[in-house]
MIDO-416013 format. One record per residue (C-alpha): residue in one letter; y negated, z negated, x negated. Coordinates in Angstrom, 1 decimal. Each point is the difference from the previous one (the first is absolute). Example, Ala and Ser with C-alpha at 12.3 -4.5 7.8 and 13.67 -1.06 7.14 Angstrom:
<rs>
+---+--------+--------+--------+
: r :     c2 :     c3 :     c1 :
+---+--------+--------+--------+
: A :    4.5 :   -7.8 :  -12.3 :
: S :   -3.4 :    0.7 :   -1.4 :
+---+--------+--------+--------+
</rs>
This chain:
<rs>
+---+--------+--------+--------+
: r :     c2 :     c3 :     c1 :
+---+--------+--------+--------+
: X :  -16.4 :   25.9 :  -13.8 :
: X :   -2.3 :   -1.8 :   -2.3 :
: X :    2.4 :   -2.8 :   -1.2 :
: X :    2.3 :    2.1 :   -1.8 :
: X :   -2.3 :    0.2 :   -2.7 :
: X :    1.0 :   -3.6 :   -1.1 :
: X :    3.4 :    1.7 :   -1.2 :
: X :   -2.0 :    0.9 :   -2.7 :
: X :   -1.3 :   -3.7 :   -1.0 :
: X :    4.1 :   -0.6 :    0.1 :
: X :    0.6 :   -0.9 :    3.8 :
: X :    1.9 :    0.4 :    1.9 :
: X :   -0.9 :    1.1 :    3.7 :
: X :    1.9 :   -0.4 :    3.5 :
: X :   -1.4 :    1.4 :    3.1 :
: X :    1.1 :   -0.6 :    3.8 :
: X :    2.6 :   -2.6 :   -1.1 :
: X :    2.0 :   -1.3 :    3.2 :
: X :    0.3 :   -3.8 :   -0.1 :
: X :    1.4 :   -1.2 :    3.7 :
: X :   -1.9 :    0.4 :    2.7 :
: X :   -3.2 :    1.6 :   -1.9 :
: X :   -0.8 :    2.1 :   -3.0 :
: X :   -1.6 :   -1.1 :   -3.5 :
: X :   -2.7 :    3.0 :   -0.2 :
: X :    0.3 :    0.4 :   -4.0 :
: X :    1.7 :   -2.6 :   -2.6 :
: X :   -1.2 :    0.2 :   -3.5 :
: X :    2.5 :   -1.2 :   -2.9 :
: X :   -2.5 :   -0.5 :   -2.7 :
: X :    0.3 :   -1.2 :   -3.4 :
: X :   -0.4 :   -4.2 :    1.0 :
: X :    0.2 :    0.2 :    3.9 :
: X :    1.3 :    1.6 :    3.2 :
: X :   -2.9 :    0.5 :    2.1 :
: X :    0.3 :    0.9 :    4.1 :
: X :   -2.7 :    1.9 :    0.9 :
: X :   -1.2 :    0.8 :    3.5 :
: X :   -2.1 :    2.6 :    1.3 :
: X :   -2.5 :   -0.2 :    2.8 :
: X :   -2.2 :    2.5 :    1.1 :
: X :   -3.5 :   -1.1 :    1.7 :
: X :   -2.3 :    2.2 :    1.7 :
: X :   -3.7 :   -0.3 :   -1.8 :
: X :   -2.5 :   -0.5 :    2.4 :
: X :   -3.4 :    2.4 :    0.7 :
: X :   -2.4 :    0.5 :   -1.9 :
: X :   -1.0 :    1.0 :   -3.9 :
: X :    1.0 :   -3.0 :   -1.7 :
: X :    2.4 :   -1.0 :   -2.7 :
: X :    3.8 :   -0.3 :    1.8 :
: X :    0.3 :   -3.7 :   -2.0 :
: X :    2.1 :   -2.7 :    0.2 :
: X :   -0.9 :   -3.3 :   -0.7 :
: X :    3.4 :   -2.4 :   -1.2 :
: X :   -0.3 :   -4.2 :   -0.9 :
: X :    3.4 :   -0.6 :   -0.3 :
: X :    0.7 :   -0.6 :    3.5 :
: X :   -2.0 :    2.7 :    2.3 :
: X :   -0.8 :    3.4 :    0.1 :
: X :   -3.5 :    0.5 :    1.2 :
: X :   -0.8 :    3.7 :    0.7 :
: X :   -3.4 :    0.8 :    1.0 :
: X :    0.3 :   -0.5 :    3.9 :
: X :    3.3 :   -2.5 :    0.4 :
: X :    2.0 :   -2.6 :   -2.2 :
: X :    4.2 :    0.1 :   -0.4 :
: X :    2.2 :   -2.2 :   -1.2 :
: X :    3.3 :    1.5 :    1.7 :
: X :    0.6 :    3.1 :   -2.7 :
: X :   -0.2 :   -3.2 :   -2.7 :
: X :    2.8 :   -1.8 :    2.1 :
: X :    2.4 :    2.7 :    0.9 :
: X :   -0.3 :    1.2 :   -4.3 :
: X :    0.3 :   -3.5 :   -1.1 :
: X :    3.2 :   -0.8 :    2.3 :
: X :    1.5 :    3.6 :   -1.1 :
: X :   -0.5 :   -1.5 :   -3.9 :
: X :    1.9 :   -3.3 :    0.9 :
: X :    2.9 :    1.9 :    1.3 :
: X :    0.5 :    2.4 :   -2.3 :
: X :   -0.5 :   -2.9 :   -2.5 :
: X :    3.0 :   -1.9 :    1.9 :
: X :    1.9 :    3.1 :    0.3 :
: X :    0.2 :    1.1 :   -3.6 :
: X :    0.5 :   -4.1 :   -1.4 :
: X :    3.6 :   -0.4 :    2.6 :
: X :    0.9 :    3.9 :   -1.0 :
: X :   -0.9 :   -0.9 :   -3.7 :
: X :    0.7 :   -3.8 :   -0.6 :
: X :   -3.4 :   -0.8 :   -1.8 :
: X :   -3.6 :    0.3 :    1.7 :
: X :   -2.1 :    3.4 :   -0.4 :
: X :   -3.9 :   -0.4 :    0.0 :
: X :   -0.8 :    2.2 :    3.0 :
: X :   -3.9 :    1.1 :    0.5 :
: X :   -1.2 :    0.4 :    3.4 :
: X :   -2.5 :    3.3 :   -0.1 :
: X :   -2.6 :    0.9 :    3.1 :
: X :   -0.4 :    3.2 :   -1.0 :
: X :   -3.6 :    1.8 :    2.6 :
: X :    0.0 :    3.6 :   -0.5 :
: X :   -3.9 :    1.6 :    0.1 :
: X :   -1.3 :   -3.6 :   -0.4 :
: X :   -1.7 :   -1.3 :   -3.1 :
: X :    1.4 :   -3.4 :   -0.5 :
: X :   -2.6 :   -2.7 :   -1.6 :
: X :    2.6 :   -2.9 :   -0.8 :
: X :   -1.6 :   -2.6 :   -0.6 :
: X :    3.4 :   -2.5 :    0.0 :
: X :    0.1 :    0.3 :   -3.7 :
: X :    3.9 :    0.9 :    0.5 :
: X :    0.6 :   -4.1 :    0.9 :
: X :    3.4 :   -0.6 :   -0.6 :
: X :    1.9 :    0.8 :    3.0 :
: X :   -2.8 :    2.1 :    1.7 :
: X :    1.0 :    3.7 :    1.7 :
: X :   -1.4 :    2.5 :   -2.5 :
: X :   -2.4 :    2.6 :    2.0 :
: X :   -0.4 :    3.2 :   -1.3 :
: X :   -1.3 :    3.4 :    0.5 :
: X :    2.6 :    2.7 :   -0.8 :
: X :   -2.6 :    2.1 :   -2.1 :
: X :   -1.4 :   -3.4 :   -2.6 :
: X :    1.5 :   -0.7 :   -3.2 :
: X :    3.9 :   -2.0 :    0.8 :
: X :   -1.4 :   -3.3 :   -1.7 :
: X :    1.9 :   -1.6 :    2.8 :
: X :    2.9 :    0.9 :   -2.2 :
: X :   -1.5 :   -3.2 :   -2.6 :
: X :    1.8 :   -3.1 :    0.4 :
: X :   -0.7 :   -1.3 :   -3.3 :
: X :    1.4 :   -3.5 :    0.4 :
: X :    3.8 :    1.5 :    1.1 :
: X :    2.2 :    1.2 :   -2.8 :
: X :    1.6 :    3.3 :   -0.5 :
: X :    2.9 :    0.5 :    2.0 :
: X :    3.5 :   -0.1 :   -2.3 :
: X :    0.6 :    4.0 :    0.0 :
: X :    3.1 :   -0.1 :    1.1 :
: X :   -0.8 :   -2.7 :    3.2 :
: X :   -2.3 :    2.8 :    0.8 :
: X :    2.7 :    2.7 :    0.4 :
: X :    1.7 :   -2.7 :    2.5 :
: X :   -3.3 :   -0.5 :    2.0 :
: X :    0.1 :    3.5 :    0.1 :
: X :    3.2 :    0.9 :    1.0 :
: X :   -0.5 :   -3.2 :    3.0 :
: X :   -2.6 :    2.1 :    1.4 :
: X :    2.3 :    3.4 :   -0.3 :
: X :    2.5 :   -2.3 :    2.0 :
: X :   -3.0 :   -0.5 :    3.1 :
: X :    0.6 :    3.8 :    0.5 :
: X :    3.7 :    0.3 :   -0.1 :
: X :    0.0 :   -3.0 :    2.4 :
: X :   -1.7 :    2.6 :    2.0 :
: X :    2.0 :    2.8 :   -0.2 :
: X :    3.3 :   -2.1 :    1.0 :
+---+--------+--------+--------+
</rs>
């Protein structure tokens, strides 16, 4: 799992986190924010062209089609997670939606717009973790966030 390498950068990484009637593919607790990561596999069309998807902050433009649904799903999961964590912890938690497209090179023209889903290729540099506009999470609060994510797994076991 490529995302596990983020632990070397001080991140905590969770996989297949069960919530309600769906799973969040990955949750990454960074130093300044939480990232809710949705992963989508997409077939590459025939031909020799580069498997590149363009993203403008609103639409994924693949070589032969366009999509918005995966972006909406990533956004909805991040909103759910932010609301859930705020309810448990009694304060707002910055949750950033991320869409991971394995095998696709992402050309991101959204320029990190506030609120936009971050679209990534898991083989690229982890620039999606850059959230300069956010203050670092307090270490004690970060521990509480991690415990809350562990609690989602425990709920499944009950």
